N, C-alpha and C positions, 0 to 999 in steps of 0.2 A: 823472672819478667816473662808475662805471656803475651802473645800476639793478640791485639785487639781485632775486633771486626773492621776490616778495612772499608767496608761500604758505608760504615756510620762515622768512622774516625776522620778527624781533620788532617791526619798524617797520612800521605800516600803509602801504599804497601811497600815501595821501594825504600822510603825513609825508615819505616818500621823495621824492615829486614836489616838495614844498615846499623840502625841502633842495637839490634839484637846480635849483631855480628854473624848473620847467616846468610846463605845464599838465597836470592830471591825465588829461583826456580824451584828450590826444595819446597817452597810454600804451596806450590801447585802440584807436588808429586803425588801420584796415586799408585800404590803397589799394583805391579802387573799380575793379573790374574793367571794361575796356571792353565795351560792349554789342556783340552780333554785328553790328548795323547799323552802328556806328562802324568796326568792323574791316573789314567788307565795303567800306565807302566808302574807308577809307584804302587798302586793297589796290587798289581800282580806280583811285584818283587815281595811286597809284605806277605802275600799268601804262599809263596814259595819259601821264603825265609822262616816263616812260621812252621812249616812243615819240615824243613831242613835248616835247622838254626847253625848247623856247621858249614854251610854253603858260603863261600867267599864271593867276591865279585867276579871272578873268572867263571866259576860254575853257574852262577846267576846269569850271567851274560850268555853263556852257551845254552841254557835252558830256555831263555827268551828267544834266542834265535832259532832254536828247535820249534818254537811255537809261532814262528813266522814274524817276530819283531826284529826290526833291523836296528841294532844297538850294538855299541861298542863297550869294552869293559871300563874305559874311562868314563863314560856316562853313567854306568851302573854304579860305579864308585861314587860319582858326585850325588846321585840319587840317594845312595845308602847314607852319605854324610848328612844330607838334608832330612832324611827320615830318622835320623839319630841311632842308627845301627852300625856306624863305623867303629864302635869301641871294640867289638869282637874281631873284626878283620881291619885293623888300623891302616891308615895310609902313610905316605912317607914322613908326615909332619909328627908322628907320634914320638920320635925321639926329642925333637924340641920340647914337646909337651911335658915329657917326663922329666927334662932337665928343670922346668918351671915348676911343675907340680909334683909333690911327693906321692910315690907309689908305695903302698903297704902290702905285706906279704899275705898270701892266701892262707887262711888259719883253719879251713875246715876239712883238710885231707886227714883222713884217718879217725876224725871226731865222731864219736857216738852221740847223737842228739837225742835226749830222753825227756826233755821238759819244755814248757812254754817259756818264751823270753830267753832261751839259751841262745838262739840264733835267729836274727832277722836278716831279710834280704830285700834289696831295692833294685829297680831297673825302670827303664823307660821304653815303651813300645809306642808304635804307629797305629792310629786309629783311622779308617777309611770313612770318609763322607762322600755324599754323592758327587758334589763338585769341588771337594777339597779334602782336607785331613785335619787331625788333632793329634796331640801327644798325651800320652796316659803314663803317669808314674804310679807305682804302688809299692806298698810295703808289706811283705808277708812273714808270718811267724813259721818258721821252718818246721817246727814239730807238729803244730796243729793245722797248718795250712790256712790259719785266719789272715785275712786282709785287714791289717790294723789301720791303714790309712791310703788315701789315693787322691789323686788330683789331676784334672784334665787342663790343657791349655792349647791355645792356636800356634804357640811358638815354643821354640826349644830355649828360651831364656830361662835362667836357673830358678827364678823365684818360685815357680809351681813345686819344684822339687824341695826347696827349703820349707815351703808351707806344709807339704805332706809329712815331712819328717818332724817338724815342730809339733804338728798335730798328733803324730804317732807318740811322741814322747809325753802327751798329756795322758796317755793310756798305759804306758809300761816303758821299760829300759831293758834292753837286751845286754846280754854278756858280749856278743860278737855281732857286729854289723857288717854284712857283706854286700859288695857291689862289684861291678866291672871297673875297668881303668878308664871309663870314658870321662870326658872333660868336666861334666857335671860333678863327678864323684871324686875327682882329684882336685876340685876347685878349693881354695882356701875357704871360701863361704861355706861349703859343705863340711870339710873337715874341721873347721873351728866349731861349727854347730855340734858335731859328734863330740869333739874334745870338751865341750861344755858339760858333758857327763862323764867324768873321770873314769867310772867303772866300765865304759864301753870300749871294747877292743875292735879297732878298724881292721876290716879284711877285705881284700880285693882279688878278683879271679886272675889266674894266670893269664899272660898276654895270648890271645888267640884261643882260650879255651871257654867256648860258649856254654858248655854243659857244667862248669864249675858252679853256676848258679841255677841249677836244675830245677829247684822248686818253682821259682818265679817264671821260668821258661814253660813248665808245665802249666802253670796258671794262665800264661798268656795264650797257650793253645785251647785251653777250655774256654776262655773268654771269647776267643775269635770264632771257634767252630760252634759254640752253643749260643752265642749272641751276635757278635759284630757283623760276621759274614752272612748271617740270616737276614740281616736288615739292611736298609738303604738310608742311613741318617741323612736328612735333608739339611739340618742345621746343627751347630754346636749345642744348643739348648736340647734338642732332641737326643743327640749323643749323649750328653750328660745324664739326662732323665733315665734312658734306658739302661746305660752301664750302672747307674745308681741302683735300679731295680735288680740288676743282675748280681751286683755285689751283695746286696741283702739276700738274694735267694742263695747265692754260693756260701755265705758266712752263716746264715742262721736257719736255712729250711732244707737244703739238700744234703742228705747223709753221704759220707764218702766211705767207699769200700775200705780204703787204706787206714780209716780211723775207726775200724769195726763198726761201720755204718752210723757213726755219730756225726754231727755237724761240727765244722771247724770252730764255731763259737762255743759250743759245748765243751770241747777239749781245751780251748785257750783259757777259758773262764773257770775251769774245773776247780 
């Protein structure tokens, strides 16, 4: 049942709310916009974390204090959770989440990666906008560095991750699919989606090991230094358009020294 327009309905909004079983006050709720201070701090956390992905909340807080920001570690931890980077340096609730969600072993230690679709990696990163932010998820083929699929969203709801994975499976199927231990990647929805492809082995980074997923971390740095930090996206549409252009440039036009100056798409589809 949907709420009808109370200005033209014969039913007062209070009765509509009662029929729907919801609190009337929630009908008037408008999300509180983040303050300029919060936006600036989150953007700076993103910049520091991109440069030093092994920094936890303690070091981030100290770095911000050195820069003149009056902030404590607890606030930094809250911002990290909201930014989707808590998985690498988890908070005290990780043990509860581990009990509810299955954690898979890290399968890439000592593995020599020699071909496309041998290993895929997925992650989520924070994308700064002028007055807000978005979240980007991407799936990279470890061997070719090709970005197989990506998706942007304004919230950390899991749907945009599932959409990116479903789209990737229309292109290929990996032997190993690696992620961190974040709540998105231990979610039954994500796990069951991967289990729908029986040949896929699920791999997860060791707890606290940011560099276990080094390929996607390197890509995030390239994306941010070469694109995001050079721009000041005003709207989600602008961010999506510019990031789409960068993805095409990265995949299809720019040669990579590590690939003998070939493009990721040339190696992936060879």
